[in-house]
N, C-alpha and C positions, 0 to 999 in steps of 0.2 A: 396483537399490533405491533406495528414498526413504529419507532421512535425518529425523530427526525433531528439531528444534530447543526448545528452548523460548523462546519469543516474547514471554514476560510481560503476555500479555492470554488474557483467560477465553476459553473455546470460545464464547460470545454476542456477543463482539466479531470472534473470528477468524471466525464461520461472517458476519458483517456484511461484514467487510472482503474474504473471499472472493466474495461475490455482488458486488463492485464491482469486481472483477479485480483484484484485490491476489493477488501471487506471492510469499510467504514466501520460494523459493528464491531470488529475486532480492535480496532483503531481506537474507537470510545471505551472498550472494555480494559484496553493499554493502559489507558489516560485513567480511568477510576482505579485502577491498580498503583499507580503513581511514576507511568512514565511520561516524561515531558511531549508533548505536543511532537516535535521533529524526530524523537525515540519512536515512538506508537508507530508513526505515520510510515515512517522508515522499515520497522518491525513489519508492517501490514502487507507492504507494498514486496519484502521480501516473500512473505507465507505468500501473498498472490502471485509473484513471479516462479514460484517452486511447488507451488502444494498440486500441479497436474503432473509436471514430471520437469525434468533439471533442466535449465538452458540447454541448448544443442547444438545451435548455432551462432556465427559470430557475433551478429544483432545481438541475440539474447546475451550471450555474456557479456558484452558493451553494454547493455539497459541494466543489466542486474550489478555487474559493477559500479554503475554509475550510481545506484539505488545504494549500493553499500558504501560509497564516496573515496573510492578508489578512483 
């Protein structure tokens, strides 16, 4: 059974993140391991952006760097 977690984001934000490979279960697991909400979300997004392939286009790299905060 899939658990439902309050991610403190809108449905629109969630849909955008899912399209980018974001995994809310990974974020929740990171929170359980003691990561802050911001760090857990950032790490889950980095994994989502790179799990299938490394960023290739300029736009993909810009998005990746934005997630890292650079």
